[in-house]
N, C-alpha and C positions, 0 to 999 in steps of 0.2 A: 312578136307576140310574147307576152309574159306567161310563164308556166309555173304552177305551184307544184310542190312535192310534199308528201304527207308521210308522217310516221303515225301509225295507228295501233290501237289495241282492240282486239276482239275478245269476247268472252262467250263461254257456253251457257252461262247463267250467272246470277249474282254470286260472287265468291267462287265461281267455277274455274274451269280451265281457261288459261289466257294464252293469247297468241299476239306477237308483236311483228309488224311488217312495215314495208314502205311501198309507196306507189305514186304515180303522177296523175292518177284518176281515181279518187277515193270512191266516188259513186259507183263506177263500173267495177272496181275491185271488190267492194263489199257485196255488190250484187252477185259476182262470181262466187264468193264464199258462201252466200246464202243458198245459191243453187247447187252447191257442192260440185262446182266445175273445176275447182282447184284441188288436184290430187295431193294427198299427204296429210299432214297433221290436222288441219282444220276440218277436213272432210271426215277423217277417222274419229275425231273426238267431238264433232258437232259444234264447233266453235264458229258461230255465225253472227253474233251480235256486236255491232260497233259501239264500244262504250267510251272511247277516248281517241282524240287525234290532235296533232300539232301540224301547223303549216310552215313550210320553208320555201325560200326563193331558189335555193341551190340544191341539187340532188345530193351533193356530198355532205351538206348539213343534215339532211334527213337520214342519210345512211349512218352518219356519226351518232346521231341521237338514237337511232334504232339499236346500234351496237351497245351504247351506254345503257339503255333501258333493259336490254336482255341480260345485262350483268347485275342489275338490281335484284335485291331479294324480294320475295313475294309481297311482304308487308309494305314495302315502299311503293310497289306498283299499285297495290290496292288503295293506298293513301292518295296517290296521284289521280287515279280514276275518281275516287269519291270526293276529291276537292272540287271537281267540275261536274260530276255526274253521280250524286250521292245515292240515287235510286237504281243505278246501273241501267238506265233506259237505253233502248236501242236507238241511238241518235242517227242511224242511217235512215230512219223513217222520216226525218226532217228534210231529206233530199227530194221527197215526193211533192 
């Protein structure tokens, strides 16, 4: 069975706090963030809105992309988000 891996960006609001992570179940993981079930950064800063994600076939590719994105400056991350999601909509709502 084929499995997808995701690198994703969450935001607290438009131009707010950003969080970059990886998962093999994007719907479940974003739900966990929204419910504040994930201890740490996202819970502390209210970072619950999925604003961007990329899909990979191999976990090592998703991990590599996550590490690269975390090194980017904030302006580059914002540009990346706004290329696909200019209004910073919570795209996790599309899972429903």
